[in-house]
C-alpha positions, 0 to 999 in steps of 0.5 A, spaced: 499 500 500 503 507 498 500 514 499 498 517 492 499 525 490 492 527 486 489 533 482 489 537 487 498 537 488 499 545 488 506 543 488 508 546 494 513 542 496 511 541 503 511 533 503 518 533 501 521 535 508 516 531 512 518 524 509 522 520 513 525 517 506 525 521 502 520 518 497 517 525 494 519 526 487 523 531 484 525 536 489 526 544 489 533 542 488 532 537 482 531 539 475 525 537 474 522 540 479 520 547 475 518 543 468 513 537 474 505 537 472 506 534 479 510 532 484 510 524 485 511 518 490 514 513 490 511 506 490 517 502 492 519 506 497 513 509 501 513 507 507 505 509 508 508 513 514 502 519 512 506 524 514 505 528 508 498 527 508 497 533 514 503 537 511 500 538 505 496 544 505 491 543 500 489 536 501 492 533 496 496 527 498 491 519 500 492 512 500 491 509 493 486 504 496 481 510 498 481 513 491 478 507 487 480 507 480 482 515 479 487 512 485 489 506 479 491 512 474 495 516 479 498 511 482 499 510 475 503 517 473 507 516 480 510 509 476 512 511 470 515 518 472 519 513 477 521 508 471 523 515 467 527 518 473 531 513 478 532 517 483 534 516 490 533 516 495 533 521 502 533 527 505 533 534 502 538 539 504 535 544 509 533 551 507 539 556 507 534 562 507 530 559 514 538 559 518 540 566 517 538 573 521 539 580 518 537 587 519 533 587 513 526 591 511 523 588 505 517 590 499 514 585 496 510 588 489 504 582 488 501 579 494 499 572 490 502 566 490 510 569 488 509 574 493 506 570 498 511 565 497 517 570 498 514 574 504 514 567 507 521 565 505 523 572 507 520 570 514 524 565 514 530 569 516 531 573 524 529 580 522 527 581 515 521 585 517 516 585 510 510 590 506 507 586 501 503 592 496 498 589 492 494 594 487 487 590 489 483 590 496 485 583 496 491 579 496 493 572 493 492 573 486 491 568 482 489 563 488 484 567 489 482 570 481 485 566 478 484 557 480 476 555 479 471 556 483 470 548 484 476 547 485 477 549 493 482 544 496 486 548 492 485 554 494 486 550 501 494 554 499 492 561 503 493 558 508 500 558 508 499 565 506 496 567 512 500 564 517 506 568 514 501 574 515 501 573 521 506 575 522 509 581 528 514 583 521 508 582 516 504 589 513 500 589 507 498 596 503 493 592 499 488 597 493 495 601 492 499 600 485 506 601 485 507 605 478 500 609 480 500 610 489 507 610 490 514 609 484 519 605 483 524 610 485 521 611 491 519 604 494 528 603 493 529 609 497 526 607 503 526 599 503 533 595 503 530 592 497 525 589 493 521 584 490 517 585 484 512 578 484 507 581 480 506 576 475 503 576 467 496 579 467 496 581 459 493 576 455 498 573 448 495 575 442 493 570 439 494 574 431 490 571 426 484 576 422 478 577 427 481 575 433 478 581 436 471 581 434 466 583 439 464 575 440 471 574 442 474 575 449 480 573 452 480 568 458 482 573 462 476 577 462 472 570 463 476 568 467 476 574 472 468 575 471 466 569 475 472 570 480 469 575 482 474 580 480 471 587 481 474 590 475 471 584 471 464 584 474 460 588 471 462 585 463 457 582 459 458 574 456 453 572 449 450 564 452 444 564 449 447 560 442 448 553 444 455 552 442 462 555 445 468 555 442 475 556 447 482 557 442 487 554 447 488 547 451 491 549 457 489 548 464 486 553 464 481 552 457 479 546 461 477 550 467 473 554 462 471 548 459 468 546 466 464 552 468 461 552 462 458 546 462 458 545 470 450 545 472 448 551 477 447 546 483 454 544 483 457 551 482 453 553 488 456 551 494 462 554 491 465 561 491 464 562 485 461 570 484 454 571 484 453 575 478 457 569 473 453 564 478 446 566 474 449 568 468 451 560 468 444 557 470 441 561 464 446 559 460 444 556 453 450 552 451 450 545 451 456 544 447 464 547 449 468 545 443 477 545 445 481 546 439 488 544 441 493 545 434 497 539 436 495 532 438 494 529 445 501 527 447 502 535 445 497 538 450 499 543 454 493 541 460 496 538 464 494 529 465 492 530 473 488 535 470 484 532 464 484 526 469 479 530 474 475 533 468 473 526 466 471 524 474 466 530 473 459 527 473 453 529 469 458 532 463 460 528 456 467 528 454 468 526 447 474 525 442 474 524 436 478 517 433 481 521 429 485 526 432 486 521 438 489 517 433 497 516 435 501 518 430 509 517 428 512 522 431 507 522 437 509 514 437 517 517 437 516 521 444 511 515 447 516 511 446 520 515 451 516 518 455 510 513 459 507 519 462 505 521 456 503 515 453 498 515 460 497 522 458 494 520 450 491 514 452 486 518 457 485 523 451 482 516 448 479 513 454 475 518 458 471 519 452 465 516 454 461 512 449 454 515 447 451 521 449 447 521 456 440 525 455 441 532 459 448 532 459 452 537 457 458 536 452 466 538 451 469 535 444 476 535 446 479 537 438 486 535 437 490 538 430 485 543 429 488 552 429 484 557 428 485 560 421 480 566 422 475 568 427 469 571 423 462 574 424 459 567 425 465 563 428 471 560 427 475 557 421 480 552 424 485 549 419 487 541 421 495 540 422 499 535 422 505 534 426 512 535 423 519 536 425 523 543 425 530 544 423 532 543 430 528 537 431 522 540 435 515 539 434 511 543 431 504 543 428 504 544 420 496 545 417 494 539 412 490 544 407 483 541 410 479 547 414 472 546 417 467 552 420 465 551 427 458 557 429 459 559 434 457 566 438 461 566 444 470 564 443 474 564 448 481 566 447 486 562 452 493 562 448 497 564 454 499 570 458 504 576 458 508 581 464 507 588 462 512 593 465 512 598 470 515 605 470 523 605 472 524 597 472 527 594 466 523 590 462 524 585 457 520 587 450 522 580 448 521 575 453 515 580 456 518 579 463 522 583 467 530 584 465 534 578 470 539 575 472 537 569 477 533 572 480 537 579 481 534 585 476 539 588 471 542 594 468 539 593 461 545 597 459 551 595 463 548 588 465 549 589 472 545 588 478 540 594 480 543 594 487 536 591 492 531 589 486 530 583 485 524 578 480 520 572 482 515 568 479 510 569 473 514 576 471 521 573 472 521 566 468 515 568 463 508 564 465 510 557 466 509 552 472 502 552 478 502 555 484 507 551 488 514 552 483 512 558 485 516 556 492 522 554 489 522 560 485 522 565 489 526 560 495 532 561 489 531 570 489 530 571 497 537 567 498 541 571 492 538 577 496 540 573 502 546 572 500 547 580 497 546 582 504 551 578 507 556 581 503 555 587 503 551 590 497 544 592 499 543 599 501 541 600 508 535 606 509 532 610 514 526 605 514 521 611 518 514 606 516 511 613 520 513 618 514 513 612 508 506 610 511 503 617 511 506 619 504 502 612 501 495 615 505 495 622 502 496 619 495 490 614 496 485 614 501 482 607 501 489 603 502 487 596 505 492 594 510 492 587 514 485 589 519 482 590 512 483 585 509 481 581 514 474 584 516 474 582 508 475 576 509 470 575 516 465 578 512 466 574 506 465 567 509 459 570 515 456 571 506 458 563 504 455 561 510 448 564 510 449 561 503 452 554 504 458 556 500 465 557 503 466 565 502 461 569 498 465 574 494 464 581 494 465 584 487 466 592 487 470 596 490 466 600 493 464 593 497 471 591 499 473 598 502 466 597 507 467 591 509 475 594 510 473 599 514 467 594 517 461 597 515 455 592 512 452 597 507 
């Protein structure tokens, strides 16, 4: 009997150091950690002690015998991982930051997973104080505003962030936008160091004709809308047609497809925004088509996300036999990648044999590339795989096309970072210009004293929630090294003067106490409605709650 890690895995790696036999991989110190879909327990080494179960912040670990058929699939994933990655057992190296002591005042710009993990790592060192800035009145970034409402277990990672916020050396400046209310130069003049962790909030461009037509909307808009982002609460989407088309097949695309397919009774007990629940309850959409340019072996979604989708009751999952058949190039990949073999088999096997009356359906399409968005729908070019000159796999058109009629097209093709005035920015990669987390002067290539970066704005929009922990740890380690080497300039740390400046420019600052009042109000409203929280979706309501008002 073995423990097994399931879809809820956030890659936070809290489970790694507590395993007495070191059988959870990849660890943050191993090369594959940054690209791993999830962590895996070696079934051959697991001693069934359960230490990892209580440590996991999102409840993702169970005995394989308690998970039925899905448990066997996850066990198969773990077995495949260890077949392809023979790894020695052994305890991980202790984090260096936790053993440091430094008198430092650090600003962190962005309160999502990247910024919150950076704060957690900094506070592990004695003598460090941390101030976290965010332009929203609420913290936690995409954990609050990006994770789908029906994935509440994933959002439990905020318990780790809340523990950091309980530290007396922590403070919030929420509803404060760096670059508007306070400048980069002012931050570096006041704090010993600044870590930028504000993510990648802008959509990548699709680059085809008609992409900006009214019925073509971005995944960011749609996800923010159903998650109650105050800047998107008033958006309206045409849900009157029978079909919706999602361009792209990453995890976000599958989230959106599932949200469109779930019934109101399944969503009513989640923290979905009220306006979205009402709109989706009256939706006429019966079919959601998800388009991917390449085959199932190369699909951007993770295997656990597909397992979770196929396990949702009341939804028919459909794939087309000729699109899930294994082509020659994919077979070459699968022969050397057991995990990709499982991913491909799932695409073929999780599709239910026939349509169920009353069910909505999600059609996973492969080798289907959008060529043009028209007033009637989307023109789709059929593709095939070939190897490019560099040996990489690419999708090329076959010359065959079809048109999918639809009144709603959602573009889910990735994200890109945006610049903040005064901060060096690499426009080609859409990230801050840096080396190993140290922000560089692009003219000289020399690190700018006391300025760092972590998360998606450091590495691009790759990796899940927990990947940011390793990323933040690396950046914080460099920051502490620089301090130990005398590279950081000590600042005045006159927080009263700085606080006055902030509040003069933004009277509606939300501090930690204000956030706690928002949290308490939302959970109270949620408790009355039988859901984990009922989100306040306007800045006015959020600010009223932050002040302790209920009007």
